[in-house]
TIFI-522402 format. One record per residue (C-alpha): residue in one letter; z, y, x. Coordinates in steps of 0.2 Angstrom, whole numbers, plus 5000, padded with zeros to 4 digits. Layout:
N
res=A, zz=Z, yy=Y, xx=X
...
# end
This chain:
368
res=M, zz=4671, yy=4787, xx=4452
res=S, zz=4675, yy=4802, xx=4441
res=Q, zz=4675, yy=4801, xx=4423
res=S, zz=4666, yy=4817, xx=4421
res=W, zz=4648, yy=4816, xx=4426
res=K, zz=4632, yy=4824, xx=4423
res=Y, zz=4613, yy=4818, xx=4423
res=A, zz=4597, yy=4829, xx=4423
res=N, zz=4579, yy=4827, xx=4428
res=P, zz=4566, yy=4839, xx=4423
res=V, zz=4550, yy=4829, xx=4429
res=N, zz=4537, yy=4826, xx=4414
res=V, zz=4531, yy=4808, xx=4416
res=T, zz=4516, yy=4800, xx=4410
res=F, zz=4514, yy=4781, xx=4413
res=G, zz=4501, yy=4768, xx=4409
res=A, zz=4485, yy=4760, xx=4416
res=G, zz=4470, yy=4773, xx=4416
res=S, zz=4483, yy=4787, xx=4415
res=I, zz=4475, yy=4796, xx=4430
res=S, zz=4461, yy=4802, xx=4417
res=R, zz=4475, yy=4814, xx=4411
res=I, zz=4474, yy=4824, xx=4427
res=G, zz=4463, yy=4837, xx=4420
res=E, zz=4474, yy=4841, xx=4406
res=K, zz=4489, yy=4843, xx=4418
res=V, zz=4480, yy=4854, xx=4430
res=A, zz=4475, yy=4865, xx=4415
res=G, zz=4462, yy=4876, xx=4423
res=R, zz=4473, yy=4881, xx=4437
res=S, zz=4466, yy=4883, xx=4455
res=Y, zz=4473, yy=4868, xx=4464
res=C, zz=4475, yy=4859, xx=4482
res=L, zz=4471, yy=4841, xx=4482
res=L, zz=4482, yy=4832, xx=4494
res=T, zz=4479, yy=4814, xx=4499
res=Y, zz=4476, yy=4801, xx=4512
res=N, zz=4459, yy=4800, xx=4523
res=D, zz=4461, yy=4782, xx=4529
res=H, zz=4454, yy=4771, xx=4514
res=P, zz=4438, yy=4772, xx=4503
res=A, zz=4449, yy=4771, xx=4487
res=F, zz=4455, yy=4789, xx=4491
res=D, zz=4437, yy=4795, xx=4493
res=A, zz=4434, yy=4789, xx=4476
res=L, zz=4450, yy=4796, xx=4469
res=V, zz=4444, yy=4814, xx=4477
res=D, zz=4428, yy=4812, xx=4468
res=R, zz=4436, yy=4807, xx=4452
res=V, zz=4449, yy=4820, xx=4452
res=S, zz=4436, yy=4833, xx=4456
res=K, zz=4426, yy=4828, xx=4441
res=E, zz=4441, yy=4828, xx=4429
res=A, zz=4450, yy=4844, xx=4435
res=G, zz=4436, yy=4854, xx=4442
res=R, zz=4432, yy=4856, xx=4460
res=P, zz=4449, yy=4859, xx=4471
res=S, zz=4451, yy=4875, xx=4480
res=V, zz=4454, yy=4865, xx=4495
res=V, zz=4457, yy=4847, xx=4501
res=V, zz=4470, yy=4842, xx=4513
res=R, zz=4469, yy=4824, xx=4519
res=D, zz=4478, yy=4823, xx=4537
res=V, zz=4494, yy=4815, xx=4530
res=E, zz=4506, yy=4806, xx=4542
res=P, zz=4516, yy=4791, xx=4536
res=N, zz=4532, yy=4799, xx=4542
res=P, zz=4528, yy=4818, xx=4540
res=S, zz=4533, yy=4826, xx=4556
res=F, zz=4535, yy=4845, xx=4561
res=Q, zz=4518, yy=4844, xx=4571
res=G, zz=4508, yy=4835, xx=4556
res=L, zz=4516, yy=4847, xx=4544
res=R, zz=4510, yy=4862, xx=4554
res=T, zz=4493, yy=4855, xx=4553
res=A, zz=4493, yy=4851, xx=4535
res=C, zz=4499, yy=4869, xx=4531
res=A, zz=4486, yy=4876, xx=4542
res=A, zz=4472, yy=4866, xx=4532
res=F, zz=4481, yy=4872, xx=4515
res=G, zz=4479, yy=4890, xx=4521
res=V, zz=4460, yy=4890, xx=4522
res=A, zz=4458, yy=4888, xx=4503
res=A, zz=4444, yy=4900, xx=4497
res=E, zz=4456, yy=4904, xx=4482
res=V, zz=4475, yy=4903, xx=4484
res=P, zz=4479, yy=4886, xx=4474
res=Q, zz=4491, yy=4888, xx=4459
res=V, zz=4496, yy=4870, xx=4459
res=I, zz=4496, yy=4855, xx=4472
res=V, zz=4489, yy=4839, xx=4465
res=A, zz=4497, yy=4825, xx=4477
res=I, zz=4489, yy=4808, xx=4476
res=G, zz=4497, yy=4794, xx=4487
res=G, zz=4513, yy=4787, xx=4493
res=G, zz=4530, yy=4795, xx=4497
res=S, zz=4523, yy=4803, xx=4513
res=V, zz=4509, yy=4812, xx=4503
res=I, zz=4522, yy=4818, xx=4490
res=D, zz=4534, yy=4823, xx=4503
res=T, zz=4520, yy=4833, xx=4512
res=A, zz=4516, yy=4841, xx=4495
res=K, zz=4534, yy=4848, xx=4493
res=V, zz=4533, yy=4855, xx=4510
res=L, zz=4517, yy=4864, xx=4506
res=A, zz=4525, yy=4869, xx=4490
res=A, zz=4539, yy=4878, xx=4500
res=S, zz=4529, yy=4884, xx=4514
res=G, zz=4512, yy=4888, xx=4509
res=K, zz=4501, yy=4891, xx=4524
res=D, zz=4516, yy=4893, xx=4536
res=F, zz=4527, yy=4878, xx=4541
res=A, zz=4538, yy=4890, xx=4550
res=R, zz=4545, yy=4895, xx=4534
res=V, zz=4551, yy=4878, xx=4530
res=Q, zz=4556, yy=4875, xx=4548
res=A, zz=4567, yy=4889, xx=4548
res=Y, zz=4575, yy=4883, xx=4532
res=L, zz=4578, yy=4866, xx=4538
res=Q, zz=4586, yy=4872, xx=4554
res=G, zz=4598, yy=4884, xx=4545
res=R, zz=4589, yy=4900, xx=4551
res=A, zz=4584, yy=4906, xx=4533
res=G, zz=4590, yy=4904, xx=4516
res=A, zz=4583, yy=4895, xx=4501
res=D, zz=4577, yy=4912, xx=4494
res=T, zz=4563, yy=4912, xx=4508
res=L, zz=4555, yy=4896, xx=4501
res=L, zz=4540, yy=4897, xx=4490
res=N, zz=4539, yy=4886, xx=4474
res=L, zz=4521, yy=4881, xx=4470
res=P, zz=4521, yy=4868, xx=4456
res=I, zz=4516, yy=4850, xx=4460
res=I, zz=4508, yy=4836, xx=4450
res=A, zz=4512, yy=4819, xx=4459
res=V, zz=4502, yy=4804, xx=4457
res=P, zz=4510, yy=4789, xx=4467
res=T, zz=4499, yy=4775, xx=4473
res=T, zz=4514, yy=4764, xx=4479
res=S, zz=4528, yy=4758, xx=4469
res=G, zz=4543, yy=4762, xx=4480
res=T, zz=4548, yy=4780, xx=4485
res=G, zz=4552, yy=4788, xx=4469
res=S, zz=4547, yy=4805, xx=4476
res=E, zz=4538, yy=4809, xx=4461
res=V, zz=4554, yy=4811, xx=4452
res=T, zz=4565, yy=4819, xx=4465
res=C, zz=4567, yy=4836, xx=4472
res=W, zz=4568, yy=4832, xx=4491
res=A, zz=4556, yy=4827, xx=4505
res=T, zz=4560, yy=4818, xx=4521
res=V, zz=4554, yy=4828, xx=4537
res=W, zz=4555, yy=4821, xx=4555
res=D, zz=4557, yy=4830, xx=4571
res=T, zz=4550, yy=4817, xx=4582
res=D, zz=4552, yy=4827, xx=4598
res=A, zz=4571, yy=4830, xx=4595
res=K, zz=4572, yy=4811, xx=4587
res=K, zz=4580, yy=4820, xx=4571
res=K, zz=4578, yy=4818, xx=4553
res=Y, zz=4579, yy=4832, xx=4539
res=S, zz=4579, yy=4833, xx=4520
res=L, zz=4571, yy=4847, xx=4513
res=A, zz=4579, yy=4848, xx=4496
res=H, zz=4578, yy=4862, xx=4482
res=E, zz=4578, yy=4860, xx=4463
res=S, zz=4561, yy=4870, xx=4463
res=L, zz=4554, yy=4855, xx=4472
res=Y, zz=4554, yy=4843, xx=4457
res=P, zz=4535, yy=4840, xx=4453
res=E, zz=4531, yy=4848, xx=4437
res=H, zz=4522, yy=4831, xx=4432
res=A, zz=4522, yy=4814, xx=4438
res=I, zz=4506, yy=4802, xx=4433
res=L, zz=4511, yy=4784, xx=4436
res=D, zz=4494, yy=4774, xx=4435
res=P, zz=4498, yy=4755, xx=4440
res=E, zz=4479, yy=4753, xx=4442
res=L, zz=4480, yy=4765, xx=4458
res=T, zz=4492, yy=4753, xx=4465
res=L, zz=4480, yy=4738, xx=4465
res=V, zz=4472, yy=4742, xx=4482
res=I, zz=4490, yy=4743, xx=4492
res=P, zz=4491, yy=4728, xx=4504
res=R, zz=4504, yy=4715, xx=4505
res=A, zz=4514, yy=4723, xx=4519
res=L, zz=4515, yy=4740, xx=4511
res=T, zz=4518, yy=4732, xx=4494
res=L, zz=4534, yy=4723, xx=4502
res=S, zz=4540, yy=4738, xx=4511
res=T, zz=4538, yy=4750, xx=4497
res=G, zz=4546, yy=4737, xx=4484
res=L, zz=4561, yy=4735, xx=4495
res=D, zz=4563, yy=4754, xx=4497
res=A, zz=4564, yy=4755, xx=4478
res=L, zz=4577, yy=4741, xx=4478
res=S, zz=4588, yy=4751, xx=4491
res=H, zz=4586, yy=4766, xx=4480
res=A, zz=4593, yy=4756, xx=4465
res=L, zz=4606, yy=4748, xx=4475
res=E, zz=4612, yy=4763, xx=4485
res=S, zz=4613, yy=4774, xx=4468
res=I, zz=4626, yy=4761, xx=4462
res=W, zz=4638, yy=4761, xx=4478
res=N, zz=4638, yy=4780, xx=4477
res=V, zz=4651, yy=4793, xx=4475
res=N, zz=4638, yy=4803, xx=4464
res=A, zz=4635, yy=4788, xx=4452
res=N, zz=4636, yy=4790, xx=4433
res=P, zz=4632, yy=4779, xx=4418
res=V, zz=4614, yy=4785, xx=4416
res=S, zz=4610, yy=4783, xx=4435
res=S, zz=4618, yy=4766, xx=4435
res=N, zz=4609, yy=4759, xx=4420
res=H, zz=4593, yy=4765, xx=4427
res=A, zz=4597, yy=4757, xx=4444
res=V, zz=4603, yy=4740, xx=4436
res=F, zz=4586, yy=4738, xx=4427
res=A, zz=4575, yy=4743, xx=4442
res=A, zz=4585, yy=4731, xx=4454
res=R, zz=4585, yy=4716, xx=4442
res=E, zz=4566, yy=4719, xx=4439
res=I, zz=4562, yy=4721, xx=4457
res=M, zz=4570, yy=4705, xx=4463
res=V, zz=4561, yy=4696, xx=4449
res=V, zz=4544, yy=4704, xx=4451
res=L, zz=4541, yy=4707, xx=4470
res=P, zz=4540, yy=4689, xx=4476
res=H, zz=4527, yy=4685, xx=4463
res=L, zz=4518, yy=4701, xx=4466
res=L, zz=4516, yy=4697, xx=4484
res=E, zz=4507, yy=4681, xx=4479
res=R, zz=4496, yy=4690, xx=4466
res=L, zz=4492, yy=4707, xx=4472
res=D, zz=4478, yy=4710, xx=4460
res=D, zz=4489, yy=4707, xx=4445
res=L, zz=4490, yy=4723, xx=4434
res=D, zz=4504, yy=4717, xx=4423
res=L, zz=4515, yy=4713, xx=4439
res=R, zz=4509, yy=4731, xx=4447
res=S, zz=4514, yy=4739, xx=4430
res=R, zz=4532, yy=4732, xx=4430
res=M, zz=4535, yy=4737, xx=4449
res=S, zz=4529, yy=4754, xx=4444
res=R, zz=4540, yy=4755, xx=4430
res=A, zz=4554, yy=4749, xx=4442
res=S, zz=4551, yy=4760, xx=4455
res=L, zz=4551, yy=4775, xx=4443
res=L, zz=4568, yy=4770, xx=4436
res=A, zz=4576, yy=4768, xx=4453
res=G, zz=4569, yy=4785, xx=4457
res=L, zz=4577, yy=4792, xx=4442
res=A, zz=4593, yy=4784, xx=4447
res=F, zz=4593, yy=4791, xx=4464
res=S, zz=4587, yy=4808, xx=4459
res=N, zz=4604, yy=4812, xx=4454
res=T, zz=4615, yy=4802, xx=4467
res=K, zz=4604, yy=4804, xx=4482
res=T, zz=4605, yy=4788, xx=4493
res=A, zz=4619, yy=4781, xx=4504
res=L, zz=4623, yy=4771, xx=4519
res=A, zz=4608, yy=4760, xx=4521
res=H, zz=4596, yy=4775, xx=4520
res=S, zz=4607, yy=4784, xx=4533
res=L, zz=4606, yy=4769, xx=4544
res=S, zz=4587, yy=4767, xx=4542
res=Y, zz=4584, yy=4785, xx=4550
res=Y, zz=4591, yy=4778, xx=4567
res=L, zz=4580, yy=4762, xx=4566
res=T, zz=4564, yy=4772, xx=4562
res=L, zz=4566, yy=4785, xx=4574
res=H, zz=4571, yy=4775, xx=4589
res=H, zz=4563, yy=4758, xx=4586
res=G, zz=4548, yy=4762, xx=4575
res=T, zz=4555, yy=4751, xx=4560
res=V, zz=4545, yy=4753, xx=4544
res=H, zz=4556, yy=4763, xx=4533
res=G, zz=4556, yy=4750, xx=4517
res=I, zz=4562, yy=4737, xx=4530
res=A, zz=4574, yy=4748, xx=4539
res=C, zz=4583, yy=4754, xx=4523
res=S, zz=4584, yy=4737, xx=4515
res=F, zz=4589, yy=4723, xx=4528
res=T, zz=4607, yy=4729, xx=4528
res=L, zz=4609, yy=4729, xx=4509
res=P, zz=4618, yy=4711, xx=4508
res=A, zz=4631, yy=4717, xx=4522
res=I, zz=4634, yy=4733, xx=4512
res=L, zz=4636, yy=4723, xx=4496
res=R, zz=4649, yy=4712, xx=4503
res=S, zz=4658, yy=4728, xx=4509
res=V, zz=4660, yy=4736, xx=4492
res=I, zz=4665, yy=4721, xx=4483
res=G, zz=4683, yy=4726, xx=4474
res=R, zz=4681, yy=4745, xx=4479
res=D, zz=4677, yy=4752, xx=4463
res=A, zz=4677, yy=4744, xx=4445
res=A, zz=4662, yy=4753, xx=4439
res=C, zz=4652, yy=4749, xx=4454
res=D, zz=4658, yy=4730, xx=4453
res=A, zz=4652, yy=4730, xx=4434
res=A, zz=4635, yy=4737, xx=4438
res=L, zz=4632, yy=4725, xx=4452
res=M, zz=4638, yy=4710, xx=4442
res=Q, zz=4624, yy=4715, xx=4429
res=I, zz=4611, yy=4711, xx=4444
res=F, zz=4619, yy=4697, xx=4453
res=G, zz=4632, yy=4688, xx=4441
res=E, zz=4650, yy=4689, xx=4442
res=D, zz=4653, yy=4681, xx=4459
res=L, zz=4648, yy=4696, xx=4470
res=V, zz=4650, yy=4686, xx=4485
res=R, zz=4638, yy=4672, xx=4479
res=G, zz=4627, yy=4688, xx=4474
res=A, zz=4627, yy=4694, xx=4492
res=N, zz=4621, yy=4677, xx=4498
res=D, zz=4608, yy=4677, xx=4485
res=L, zz=4603, yy=4694, xx=4491
res=D, zz=4602, yy=4687, xx=4509
res=A, zz=4591, yy=4673, xx=4503
res=F, zz=4579, yy=4684, xx=4493
res=L, zz=4575, yy=4694, xx=4508
res=A, zz=4574, yy=4680, xx=4520
res=G, zz=4561, yy=4672, xx=4507
res=L, zz=4551, yy=4688, xx=4509
res=G, zz=4552, yy=4686, xx=4529
res=V, zz=4564, yy=4700, xx=4531
res=S, zz=4578, yy=4697, xx=4543
res=T, zz=4595, yy=4704, xx=4539
res=Q, zz=4601, yy=4705, xx=4558
res=A, zz=4600, yy=4721, xx=4566
res=T, zz=4596, yy=4714, xx=4584
res=D, zz=4580, yy=4706, xx=4576
res=Y, zz=4574, yy=4724, xx=4576
res=G, zz=4578, yy=4728, xx=4595
res=V, zz=4594, yy=4735, xx=4593
res=T, zz=4609, yy=4730, xx=4604
res=Q, zz=4625, yy=4725, xx=4596
res=D, zz=4634, yy=4741, xx=4604
res=N, zz=4620, yy=4752, xx=4598
res=W, zz=4621, yy=4745, xx=4581
res=L, zz=4640, yy=4748, xx=4580
res=S, zz=4637, yy=4767, xx=4587
res=A, zz=4624, yy=4769, xx=4574
res=I, zz=4634, yy=4763, xx=4560
res=N, zz=4648, yy=4776, xx=4565
res=D, zz=4636, yy=4790, xx=4566
res=A, zz=4628, yy=4785, xx=4548
res=L, zz=4645, yy=4786, xx=4540
res=L, zz=4646, yy=4804, xx=4545
res=G, zz=4629, yy=4809, xx=4539
res=E, zz=4625, yy=4817, xx=4523
res=R, zz=4619, yy=4801, xx=4515
res=G, zz=4633, yy=4791, xx=4524
res=R, zz=4646, yy=4802, xx=4515
res=N, zz=4638, yy=4796, xx=4499
res=F, zz=4644, yy=4779, xx=4502
res=I, zz=4660, yy=4773, xx=4492
res=G, zz=4665, yy=4760, xx=4505
res=S, zz=4675, yy=4761, xx=4521
res=R, zz=4671, yy=4759, xx=4539
res=D, zz=4681, yy=4744, xx=4541
res=A, zz=4674, yy=4735, xx=4527
res=I, zz=4656, yy=4738, xx=4533
res=L, zz=4660, yy=4734, xx=4552
res=A, zz=4667, yy=4717, xx=4545
res=A, zz=4653, yy=4713, xx=4535
res=A, zz=4640, yy=4719, xx=4548
# end
């Protein structure tokens, strides 16, 4: 890693139980689009609450997919376009898929073709819009509330895109741990492991810096302590608060580094085998950890703050941590053949996120 570095994040963060009550202050009288899920009574209640706190929204958009696709985003953009008054800001309440969808709406307005042309290299960034976003995450994992990119899926072509532009950082992020209390166990697990991957991936990363690594070390240590207990006590607000904070700090870490090999590999599993993202991007972490030991002094030092001085033992401990949560670390357990997995590793190393990885092909193949 270079000794020269930079770190920046422009998102204003409000954190704490009950902080959703600040939403009216953040909207500040502007016309707004309220974007959220439609599959749980808790989100009906949030629509009512935000409408009372911030005034009636210009439009409510609720058809959000778990992995936002070209077709689903066309539908969301069309729904956005029926607003009686053009929204001046988007309030996004939900998990990463909602906040990612908000970024697409912010860049495209009512016409998804604008973003699609940009993603496919047929138009420049100057064609994108830049509507402000107020992000209110209801899960603890994606960190999307403090990043400037969104994951977009072309499911027909089996391709993943990243919509990335500095104008897509949310204006505000409101993290209210009370909103995460309704999240079921499986989603708590997968989003928690996504946050762990964000933290570790920002450490074995060519873009790592002292600030991102400090955030990542705290986040990873906290997640590995808190997550097993939280899965047994889903209604524990203190544990929920700790996970929300750890997820935020992991987001602040990878907001400057982006992710690396584990995420690059995850896209193949999600597209071709339907593996849930948080599992797909975390089950390879022990093997990747083994592959980077001794590769870079700063990376080793950060990892030792998490796993102790014996990183080989630390990788074994990470294996045991995942196994204790019911997560297999074997690719073949996710429906992948050994030959397909080797091919996926080769492809992942060539991808944008794979090129952020500090390790080598030979070392990861030896550890896989």
